[in-house]
N, C-alpha and C positions, 0 to 999 in steps of 0.2 A: 258133151253138151253144147249146143250153138249158141248163136247171139240171137237174139229177137230182132225182128223187123220192127218199123214204126209202128203198124196196126199192133201186132202182137204186145209191145211195150204199152201202148194206150190203152188196150184191153186189161193188162195186168194193173194198170195204174187204176183204171175204173175200178176193178175189184178190189183192190187194196182202200181205195176211197169208200166204197160200200161197206167194206168190214170195218172199217174206222168208225163210220157213222153208226153202225149197228152196235159197236161197242159202247159207244157214247149213249146212245139210247139206252143201253142196258142198265150203263152206269147212272144215269139219270133216273130210271125205274128203281133201282135200288136204293137210291138216295131218298127218294121220294117215300117209299116203304119203310125206311129208316126213321125219317121224320114222322110220318104217321103214327109209327110204333112208339117214338118217345112221346108225342101228342097224347096217345092213348095211356101211358104209363104214368103223367103227370096230372092227368085230368079224369074225372069219372066220364063214364060213357056219355056222349052227346052233350056235355056240359062245357061251357065257355071257360076257357083260361085266358090270362094275360098273354099277350105276344111275346113280351120281354121274358115271362118263364120259359117259354117253350124254346126261345133263342138261347137263353142262359144253358139249359138242360143240354139242347143240342151241341153247344160249343164244348161242354163238359164230356162229352163223348165223340169228341175228334171235328166236329163240323166246324166250318167257318161262318162268320156271321153273314158274309156276302153270299155264300151258298145258300143258306138257311133263308135269307131274305129272297133271293130268287127262286126257291123252292116253293115257299109261302104263297108267292105270286102265281106260280104255275098250278099248284093245288088248288087255289080260288078259280083260276081259269078252268081247271078241270072240274070244278063244282064238287070236290072233296072236301073243302073246308069253306068257311064264308066268316066275315067279319060282323058280327051282330051289332057290335059298336066300337067306336075307334079305341084301339089298342086291346083288342079281345079277339080271340078266334073260336069257332066251334066248328065241330064235324057236321058234315050235310047229313 
């Protein structure tokens, strides 16, 4: 097995970064699905729930408050949930 030249090394590093990015995207998607599943479990379909109730339930399933809060914001940006009034969330 030979030593990589600079071009080959740069290509390997580029592929490694792409793989890491893809893995992070997959992890984020899995986390979004998990949070939406928890949302559905604690609420009746299409009904609003208290944000704090979702956070407490998600924490009990191993997610951190910081992760949950970030995911809630991403889900709102994605149009999957919205805030019908302060302190409440609802599926779109």
